[in-house]
N, C-alpha and C positions, 0 to 999 in steps of 0.2 A: 748430848746433842739431840737425842730423841725428844727430851723434855723441851728443848728450845724450839723444835719444829712444832710440837703440840701447842706451845704458847703462841707461836706465830699464827697457826691455824685458828686458834680461839680468838686472837686479836682481829684477824681478817673477818671472821664470822660476825663478831661484835660490830665491826665497822660497817659491814654490809647491812646488818639489822638496823643500825643507826641511820644509814642512808635511806633504807626503805621507809622508816618511820618519818624521816624528814620530808620525803616525797608525798607521803599520805597527808601530812599536815598541810603542805602547800596546796594540794588538790582540794582539801576541805576549805581552805581559805579562799581559793578561787571561786568555789561555789557560793560562799557567803559574801554577797556584794557589800554588806555593811562593814566587814572587817578590812583592815589594811592589808595590802599585798605583802607577802613575806619578802625580806631583802635577799634571801638566798635564791639564786636562779636554779631551775630544774635543768638537768641534762636533757638533751633531745630525746633520748631513749633510756630505758632501764637496762642495766647490765644483765639482769636475770631473765630478760625476755629475748628470745632468739631474734636477731635482726636479719632482714632480707636485703639483697642488693638494691632493691627499689627504695627501701628505707634509708640506705646509705646515701643514695642520690638525693633524697629529700633532705637529709641532714646537711648536705653541702649547700643546698639552696637556702635553707634556713640560716646557715652560718653567714652566707653572703648577705642576706637580708639584715642579719644582726650587725654586720659591719657597716651597712648603709645607714643604720639607725643612729649610730654614735654621732653626737654633735649636730644632729639635724632637727629641724622643726617638723612636727606632725601636721598632716593635712587637717584643716579645721572645717567642720561642716558649717553650712550657712545658718543653721538654727539648731538648738538642742533637741535631742530625740524626745525628751519628755513632753514637749509641746505638741507632738504629732497627734493628729486626729482630734484635737480639742475644739478647734473653731468650726462653726457651722457654715455650710455653703448655701447658696440660694437653692440648690437642688434639695438639700435637707429640709429647708423650711417649707418647700412646696410639697415634698413627697411624704407619703404615709409610710409607716414602718411595716404595714401588712404586706403579705406576699400571697401568691396563688395558693389556694387551699389544696390544689392537686400536687403541689410541689413536695417532694420528699424531704424528710428531715435528715438526709444523709450527712454524716460527719458533724452534726451540730454538737454532739457530745463526743469528744475524743478522749480515750483513755490515755492518761499521762504515763509516759515511760521514760525513766531516767536511769543513767548508769549507777550501779551500786557502788558507793564510795569505798566499801570494804572489799570489793571484788578486784581481781587482777585485770587491769585494763590493757587493751592491745597497744602496741607501740604507736599506731596511727593516732590514737587518742591524744597522746602526749605531743605528737607532732602538730596536730590541729591546735592544741592549747598554745603551743609556742608561736604558731603562725598568727593566731588571734591577737597575741600580745604585740607582735610587730605591726599588725593592722591598727591597733589602738595607738601605738606610740611612734610609728615610723614616719619618715618623710615620704614625699610622693614616689620616689624611686623604690624605696623599701616596701611601700604599700603595694605597688604594682607587682614587685617580685613575689611578695607574700601571696597575693591573689593568684598569680600564675602557679605557685607551688601548691596552693590549696586546690586549684583546678586539676592538678595532676592526680589527686586522689580519686578513687572510685566513688563519685558523688551519688551514684545510684544505690549504694550500699547503705542500709538503714543505720548501722552503727556509726558510720561517718556523718550521716545527716544529723543524728541525735547528738553526736559529739560537738558539732559546730554550734548547735543550740545550747547545749549544756555549759559550754565554756564562754558563753556570751557573744558568740560569733554573729548571730542573727542581728543583734542590735547594731553591731559595727557595720555589717554589710548594708543594712538599710540606711544607716547614717551616711555611708559613702555615696548613696544615690543623691544626697543633697549637696555634694561638692561640685565645684566648677570643672573638675578634671574629667574629660570624656573617657579616658582610658580606665580610670578608677571606676566610673559608672559601668562601663562595659564589663570590666572584670567582675564587679560585684553581681551584676545581673546574670552573667554567665554561670555563676555559682548558684544564685537563687533560682535560676531556671530549672536546675536539676534537683536541688534539695526540696523544692516546693511540691514535688510529686508525693512527698510524705504527708499524710493527713495531719499529723501533729505539727509539722513545720508550717504548713499553710495556715493553720489556725493561729500559730504564734505570729506569723507575718501580719495577719489581719489585726491581731491584738496590738502589735507594735506600730500600727499606722502605715505599714509599708504599701498598702494598696493606693492610698491617697497620693503618695510620692510617685508611684509607677504610673498612675493616671496622668499626672502632670507631665511626665517624661514623654507621653504619647504626642505631645506637641513640639518636641525637640526637633530641630532640623536634621539631626543625624539619623539616617535611616536605620542603621544597625541598632542604635539605642531604642528606637521605636519598636523594631521587630522583637528585640529581647524583652522589652517591657511588656509587650502584648502577649508574648508566649508565657511569661511568668504569671501574668494576670489570668491566662487560660488555666494554668495549673491551680492557682489559689482559689479561683471562683468556682470551686466545686461544692461549696456549701452556701446555704441561703444568705447568711449574714454578709459574706464576702460579695455575693452578687448584688445585694442591696447597696453596699458601700460603693461599688463601682458605679451604679446608676446615680446615686445621690451626689457623687462628685463629678458628674458630667462625663463619665467614662464611656457610656454607650455611644454618644454622638462622636466622640474622638475615635473610637474603634471603628465605627461605620466609615469615618473619613479615611481610615487606612485602606479600606477596600478600593478606593479610587486611585490607588498608587500603581496598579498593575495594568500596563498596556496589553492589548491583545496580539501584538506583533510576536512573531516566533523567533526574532533575532536573539541569539544567545550571547548577549554582551554582559559584562559584570554589572552594569547599571540596571539592565533589564532584570537580571537574576535577583538583584537586591530589591527591586520593586515587587517582584513576585513573592519574595520572602516576607516583605512587609505585609502584603495583602493576605498571605497565608496565615501569618501570625495573628493578624486582625480577625480573620475568620475563625481561627481557633478560639480566641477570647470570646467572640460573640456566640460561638457554639456553647461554651460553658455558661455564659450569662443567659442564654435563651431558655434555660430551664425555669426561669421565672416569668410569669404571665405579664407582670409590669414591664419587665425588660423587653419582652416581645413587642409590646405596644410602643415602647421607647425606640426600639430599632426601626419599627415601621414609620414612625414619625420622623426619624432622622434620615429616611430615604434609603434604607438598607435593601429593599426588595429589588429595585432595578439594578443596583450594583451586584447583588448576588446573582441575578439573572445573567448579567454580563460575564461574571467570573465562571459561571456554569459552562460556558463555551470554551473555557481554557483547555489546553492540551496537557497541562501539568497535573498528574494524579495527586501529588502531594497537596495541591491547591484544591482539587475537586473534593477530596474527602471531607475537610472541614466545612466547605461550602454546602455540600449536600447534607452533611450532618446537621448544620444549622437550619437548613430548609425543612428537613424532616422533623426536627424538634419544634419548629414554628408552625408546622402544618396542622397541629392540633387546634389552631385558631381559624375560624371560618374566613376571616379577612385574608389570611395568608393563603389558604386553599384557593380562594378566588384569584388572588394575584398570581399564584403559581400557574394557574390555568390560562389567565389572560395575558401574562407576560411571555407565553410560549415556552415555559420551562418543562412541560411534560415531554416534549420531543427530546430534549437534552437528557432528561432522566432515563427515558427508554434507551437512548443511545448508550449511556453509561452502564446500563444493565448488562451490556455485552462486553464490558471491560474484563480484564484478567484479574483485577484487584478485588478480592473477596469483600474487603471492608467497604469499598465504594459500591459494589453491587448491593450489599446489605442496606446501606443508607438509601440508595435509590429505590429499592423495593419497599423499604419502610415508608418513604415519602409517598409512593404510589398507594400504599396501604391506607394511609391517612387521607389522601386526597380523593381516592376513588369512592368516597361516600356520595359524591355528586355524579349524576348520570353523564353530564358533559365531559367530565374527566375520564370516566370509563370508556366513553366513545373515542376520546383522543388516544388513550392507551392502545386500543384496538387499531385505530387508524394508523398509528406510527409503528405498528408491528411489535407491540410490547408483550403480547400474550405468549408468544413462543419462548422468548428468553426467560420469562417468569416460570413457565413449565420446565424449562431446561434446568433451572436452579434447584428443582426438587431432587435432583440427583446428588446434591451436596449433603448427604445424610450425616456426615461427620461434623459439619459446621452448623451447630444448632441455631446460632443467632441469625445466620443467613437464611436458614430454613424457616425460622419463625417469621422473618420479614417477607419471604417469597410466598409462603402459604397464606399470610395475611393479605397480601396484594391480590392473590388469586381469589380468595374468599370475596373480597369487596368487588373485584371485577366481575365475578360470577353473578352478581345481583342483576346484571343485564342479560336478558335471554340470548341476545346475539353473541355475547361472549361465551355463554355456556355451550353453544353449538361449536364454537371454535375450540374450546377446551375438549369437547368430545372428539373432534378430529385429531387433536394432539395427544390423545390417550391419557389425558390428565387424571381421569378417575382412577385408573389402575395404579398410577403413581401415588395418588392420595390415599388409597386403601392400603397400599404397601406401607406407607408412613404410619398409618393407623395401627398396623400390626407390629411395627418396629419399635414403638415407644415403650420404654421400661415401665413395669407396673409398680415397682418399689423404688423408693428413694428418688422420686422425680424431682428435678430442680425446677425453678421458675420458668426457665426457657423451655423445658419439656412440656409443661402445662400450656404455655403459649402456642407451641407447635400443635398440640392436640386440639386446643380451642379453635385455631384457625383451620386445621384440616377438617374437623367436623363441621365447622361453619361453611366451608367450601362445598363439602359433600351435600349438606342440606340445601344449598342454593342450586347445585347441579341436579338434585333429585326432583326439582320442580318440573323438569322436562321428563315426561314418561319413559322414553328409551333409556335414560340414565339410571332410573330405578332398577331396571333389570340388569344393567351393567354393574351397578354396585353389588347386587346379589351374586352375579357371576364371578366378580372379583373377590368374593368372600368378605364383604364389608358389613353385612347385617349383624353377624354374631359379635364382632368387637364393638359395634355401636350400642347394641343392647347391653353388653357388659359394662360399658361406661355409665349406664344409668345408675349404677350402684355407687358412684363416686360422690364427693362432697364439694368439689370445686364448682362454685356457682356459675361462673361464665361458661364452663364446659357443660354443665347441666342444661343451661338455656339452649345452647347450640345442639346438644345431642338429642334433646327432646324434639326439637324442630326437625332434625334429620330423620329420626325414627318415625315421626309423624308423616313426613313426606314419603318415606319408603313404604309405609303402611298403606298408601294409596294403591299399591300393586298387590293383588290377592296372594300371589306366590310369596311375596315378601312377608305379608301378614301372617301366613302360615308359619314361617320361620320365627317371627317375633312372638307369636302365641306359644310356640313350642318352647321357646327360651324363657317363657314367663315374663315377656317384656311389658305386657299390658298391666300386670300386677305392679311391676316396678314403676311404671308411669303413674299409676294410681297412688302409690305411696308418696310420690313427689308432690302430690297435692297438699301434703302436710308441711312441706318445706316453708321456712320462714320468709324466703325471698319471693316477692310477689311476681317477679318475672319468671321464675321457675314454675310457680303455680300456674300462671297463665299459659306458658309454653307447654306444660304437661297436659293441661286441659284441652288445648288445641290438638295435641297429638293423640289424645284418647278418641277424638271424633272419628278420624278415618279408621282407627282400630275397630271401633264398634261397627262401622259401616261395612267393613270387609271381612270381619270374623265370621266363621261358619255358623257357630251357635252363639251369637253375641249376647242374647238375653241371659242364657245360662252362665256364660262367662262372667258377666257383670254381677250376677247374683252370688257367684262363688266368692267374691271379695267381701269378707266379713266387715261390716260397717262402712263399706265403700259408698253406698248410696246416701247414707246419712252424711258422710263427709262432704260429698260433692254438693249436696243441698245447702249445707252450712256455709259454703263459700259464697253463697248469694248475699251474705252479710258483709262481704268485703267492700272496701271503699275505693278500690282500684277499678277503673273502667275496663281495662284490658282483662283483668281477672273475671269480672262480671260477664263480659261478652263471651269469653271462652267457656265459662261454666254454663251459660245459657245455651251455647252451641252444643256442648256435651249433653245437657239435659234433653235437648231436642232429639238427639240420637238415642238416648236411653229410653225416652218415652215411646219409642216405636214398639217396644215390647210391653204388652199389657200388664204383665205381672210386676215388672219394674216400675211402670207408671203408677200402679196401685201403691207400691211401697213408698215412692217419693211423694205421692199425695199425702200419705199418712205422716210423712216427715214435714209437712207444711209447705210444700213447694208453691202452692197457689198464692197464698197471701204474700209470700216473699217475692214472687215474680210480679205481682200486682203493685208492690211498693216501688218497683223500678221503672214503672211505665212513664213517669214524668221526665225521664232523661231526654237530653237534647243531642246526645252522641249517636250519630247514625250507625256506627258499627254495633253498638249495644242495642239500638232499636231493631236492627235487622235480626239479630239472633234471639233477642227477647221475644219479638213477635212470633218467630218460628217456634220457640219453646212453648209459648202460650197456645199456638195452633195445635201442637202435638198433645199438650196436656188436656185440651178440651174434650178429648175422646173418652175420658174415663169418668163414670158416675155423674155427679152434679158439678163437675169442675167448671163448666162454662157458666153455670148459675153463680158459683162462688166468685168467679172473676167479675161478674156484674155487681155482686154485693160488695166486692172490694174496690169498686169504682175504677176498674182497669180499662173499661170500654172507651169512654170519651177521650182519654189521652191517646189511645191508639188511632183514633180518627185523625188527629193532628199529624200523625206520621206520614199521611198521604201527601202532605205539603212539602216533604223532603225532596231534594233533587236526586237522591240516590235511587236508582231503579230496583236495586236489590231490596231496599227498605219497602218499596211499593209492593213488591211481590210477596214478601213474608207477611206484611201487614194485611194485605187483601186476604191471604189464607187464614190469618187469625180472625179477621172480621167475619169471614164466611162461617167459620166454626162457631163463633160467638153468636152469630145471627140466628142460630137454631133455637135460641131462647127468646121468647117474645119480649121480655123486659129489656134485653140487650138491644133488640131491634129498635125499640122506642128511643133508647138512649142514643143510639147511632144516628137515628133520623134527626133527633133534636140537635145533635152535634154537627149536622150538615154533611153527612157522609155520602149522600146520593150523587151530588154533582161531581166530585172527584172520581167516584167509582164509574160513573157514566163515561167519563173521558178515558178511563183505563180499560173499559170494555173494547175500545178500538186499538189497544196495544198490540204490537207484534209478538209479544210474549204470551204464548198460549196458556201457561199456568196462571199468569196474572189475569188474562181475559176470563177464564173459567171461574176463578175465585171472585172476581169483581161481579161477574154476572150472577153467580150463585148467591152472593150477599144481597144484591139488589132484588133478586127473585124472592128471597126469604122476607125481606122488608115489604115487598109488594104483596105477598101472600097474606101477611099479617094485616096490612091495610085493607085488603079485600075482605078478609074474615071479619074485621071490625065493621066494615061498611054493610056487610051482609047481616051481621048481628043487629045493626042499628035498625034495619028495615024489616027484620023478621019478627 
């Protein structure tokens, strides 16, 4: 009897092993589309996998679908899947395949992940496989039941999403979009809407031509179909190729058309709610598509701006988020910034800053950040009371994305002096300095860097107002600013050098900067490969030299520092040259330093720059020449290097600052007789005579002194002629 039981157990074990092997074989055959399907049907679940009550419920639904399938005809698509995406549209013929260079390459290359055939697959996988079979071979009723059963799965779970793809479900779902049955289309889109959140799935949908079909559905009279199709497009159009496909098949114009579906009435009827949903989904899709520069242009041509402005007045937060998200994405284009201002959208953006929805606040602040480049927009933000809610958002220290947007908006708004005064009243500087101290030093993420860049930029703008420089010091902001000079983030270095330079205008601040070795750090940044960092560092060095107690000795203590700054006169960047000339003008105040830079060849290098037409460079170049003339034979050397005649032409500039520095340079150069002759021949006397009557006393004295030297030389020559 015992032997009989053992034999039965062995037989059962062998039977189970045989069953497992058969299931593995069928799964392998399902994966290979070139092979014929096995005749033996799989059971809904494996006996050796523990089943849940939910799985039992799904088995019953599958069984019902199986019963509906027998003796029925399958739903036939209007055209085969293989023909999808092959024909060219008029949009393709007209459109180039190039995209915005600023657009990211996100998800262009997606790592393929598939279930391992040899691994133990979950019961849900087999259920999905069975349902896909019914989708392929069932009649209309069976197909709808199978779609409903598939929708009951957790479609946000990656294993379910990949299972649908692996067993050929994507092809079937996309094919169902070509049928005449609305329920089947809605069921298929309801599933695609969720699984398209997966990067691999959306790439597969694009490869299978699904976007082209969804774009066609946007013109369907059924509103639910349009909404589902637009929302699915919003998920799929997260990478460049998909966005291009939408545009090339006329999707942008159709999506813009969906925005016109939402009336502004507040009546809560099913029809109204459906209209709002259609417009919301259209805005979501445009938001995804707007990451492409060409799509932004297409949206503008399709009339998106007035429709977005209209929807911005909606009371539905679910609508406002994608609308404002689209606007802030498009605000990188000057034409959109102008439209946002002229269409009256700034007031609505400021209003929504006060919303309780953090995501909506973030997008509003981000839109203001981008639009506040223009003074008119900054004035409007202040006029509509937008500065207070922006400062209030600085308290959301846990929401980094919101913080980055708010600090960016404050930075750009602070470019206007009137706004800086308002920020001073709102105690914004103390909050900004606190954020400066709160940022982690190690393992900073991208958003942490953005917050830092914006905070430092805002402090730099606020520091242009003298009272705020002292406030930054009292709040403890000088030390962290100097510490940030040791970083490598280029955008941060540009802003922090400007902020340190502004703070250095205050002597008490300069003492702290000097004690923390800030000037040496600024000087080291002159070696940076980024020309903006070089220029910003050179500008910051100027007030440091002006306000340091023993500036001459401090500069000489930097080994190789003077040679480095003179070498930057070889730069091809106008901003670098202007800033270095300004720094040299300050360095040359010390006689010993002037002697050193003269030995390094500063005179011929300055003389080579005199033919410039850039007024900013002219101003600081003339100042540097005026300072350098006080050492040895430098003024004679400038004459020999033919720097005098070009300086005379600077007097024709409309910039009063250029007149002032040029007159000082000409006065110093006129102390050499040969230079006086060159000036006179270049016609310097007439413009200088006019400048003698200027209200600027420095310009008056310099012009008069130069004329005086020329006149003395003329008198001496006349006297010599008659003696």
